[in-house]
N, C-alpha and C positions, 0 to 999 in steps of 0.2 A: 503494497502501499506506499510506504514511504517513497519508493522508486517512482511509483505512478504519478505522488501529487510534484516530487521533482521533476520528471520530466512534464508535467503540463505545466508546471511555473515556466522551464526552460520554453518550453515551448509558447506561451503567452508573450515573453519578452523579447526571442525570436523574433517571433510576427509583427510586436510592435517595433522592433530597430528597422526592419525591410517596410512596412509602412512608412513609417515618417522619413527615411531615407530619400522618399519622392514627395515629401511633401517638401516646398520651399520654407525656410526659416525668417526670410524678409516680407515684411509686407509689403501689401498689395498698392501701398498708397502713403504719404508721412503728410502729416499736419503742420503745420504753422498757426500757433497757439497765441493769443493776446490773454495775459492773466490782467482782468479789468480790476486794481485796488482801491478803485472808488467806489462809493454810494451811489454813482450815477451814473442812468442809462447812454453807451458812445455808439458813435456808429463809426468803421475802421472803412477807408477806402483804399486799398493796396493795389500798386503793379511791379512789376519783377519788370527789371530793364537790365536781360541779360543776351548771349549769342542767342540763345533758343529761342526769342523771342523777338530779336533782331532790333528791340528798340535802345537806344542808350541816348533817354531824354530828362536827367536829372533836374527838374527845375523846382523852385523857392514854389512852384503855385500847382494846383489842380491843372491838365490839358483840356483842351477843349472839346476832345472825344473822348465822351464817358465809357465807352467801350474798353478802354484801355486799364480800365479797371475791375477791383471785387471789391463788393461792397458786402458788409455785416453788422450788424447791430449786435453788440455784446453787452449783456447784461450786469448787472452789478456785483462786483465781489466775485465773479465769476472767473474759469478758466475754460475760452473758446475757442474753438480752431476757426478760423477763417480765411486760412488758404491751404490746397491741396495740391501737392504734386506728387508726381510717380518716382520720380530718384529721390535717396535721403540728400539736403541737400547744404546740408553739411557737408555732403563726399563731392560734390559735385560744381559749388560755386565757384566760381572765380575772385580775385581781392577786384578787378574792377566794375563785376555787376550791383548792382543797386536792387534791393527791397525799399523802395516808398510808403511809407505806413503815416496816413493822413487821421488823425484822430481829433472827431466834434464832438459837440454835445446833441443829441436826441434833437433837442429841439432849435437846433441849427441847423440841422439834416432836415427833417423832416419837412415838407409841404412846400420844399423851391424847387423849381427847372436848375437840369444842370446846369445853365450858363449864369444861373442867379448865386449858385456855389461858385464856381470860377471867377466872380466878380469879387462877392463878399464874405465869402464863408470865414469866420474866424474859427480855427482850427486850435486846441488843447494844444497838441504835442504834432511836429511832424518828423519822423522817425526816417534817413536816409540811410538804411543800413548794407553795409556791400559783406561778400562773402567771408572775408575774414570775420567782421562784428555778425553775422549768425553763426559761424563756427564757435564762436566764443561763449556768446550767451546762449545757443542752441534752438531748439523749435518752440520755447513757447518765451514770448519778451512779455516784458512789464511796463503795465502804466499805471501809476508813475513810470519814470526808469529809475533801474537801481544802480548800487555802483559799478557795479559791472559796467555799464553804459556810457559812465562819466565820460570817456574820451571820441564816444563815438558823435558823429555829425548828427545834429539833430536841431529843429525851432522850436520852441526858445533853447536855449541850451542847459547843458545838465543842470548847471547853478542855479539859473533862473527857472527850472519847473519845479526843484523840490525846495523851492523856499515855500 
């Protein structure tokens, strides 16, 4: 009986190992997350400027073409995925690639046309994160910015944002 149990356990372990060999341990997609550490509802507008997209338009404001942006609402004190990519961005982004993130209040976004947003939006924060920045922070981006973001390109600056 003891040999039968050992054989059965061995068979299950072998079956598991063979089954897992065919399964990919990589996820199907990766999420870029914003951790809204405030008590306010926010909107996040983001755009990748990479070789993959063919865009190199680092600007200090919104572009007139709204199709360049992914737009997501983010709940207060909530960890929210706002952008999904097929490959781990920490692995493939180059130093020259930029993830631009515009963060604004719900009231500032809702009820406005895109041209009104381009002309008059008041952003709480704009992050211009390079591939190196993403590798340093990881795929969870905090708002307000954390200490690790001190030297990253953002408007207002880190020092002004954390006052």
